[in-house]
Residue, then its C-alpha position, 0 to 999 in steps of 0.5 A: m500500500f505505501k511502497g517506499l516507506g522503508n526508505l525513511g532513513d534516506m529522508g533523514k539523511m537528506m534532511k541532515a544534508a540540507q541542514e549542513m548545506q544551510g550552515k555552509v551557505a550561511q558561513m559563505q555569506d559571512d565570508l563574502s563580507s570579509i573578502t575584498v576586491t578592487g576595481e580600477a579605472g584610468a590605469g589605476l588613477v581611480k580604485a574602488t574597493a568592495t566586498a565580495k557581496g558588492e558593498l563599496t568600502a573605499l575609493d582611492i583617487d590619485p590627486s593628479i586627476f583633479t588638475g584642470d576642469d575635467k569634472e566629467v572625466v573624474e566622474d566617468l573614472l569614478l563610475a568605471a572603477i565602481k562598476d569594475a569593483q562590482q563586477k569583480a565582486s560578483e565574479r568572486s561571489q560566484e567562485e565562492a558559491a561554485k566551491l560550495t556546490e562542488g563540495l556538496g556534489l551538486p551539478a556544476g553551474m548550479k546557481l544558489p539563491f544569493 
């Protein structure tokens, strides 16, 4: 009548594995907050630092870009550096997620919800 109920032990294993995965995902989220990446623009004249979660934490601007009336150039360099840092943060986050899914035996390329 209820074929397959003899596999309830497998369900317990799956639940335990799911709990372990949840813990590992939470730990990875914490780790992403401490990993930093740096984006650059203008051959390093402007640098933006962000966490792997994408939170901008610092800007480093070479004073030489403030000579003249190139306000638009400075703005463009700032945006480019920030975008570069955000891209690197996204890539690093995906790399860390890939390490996690690989360790859990999940299919390659599987994207977790973060």
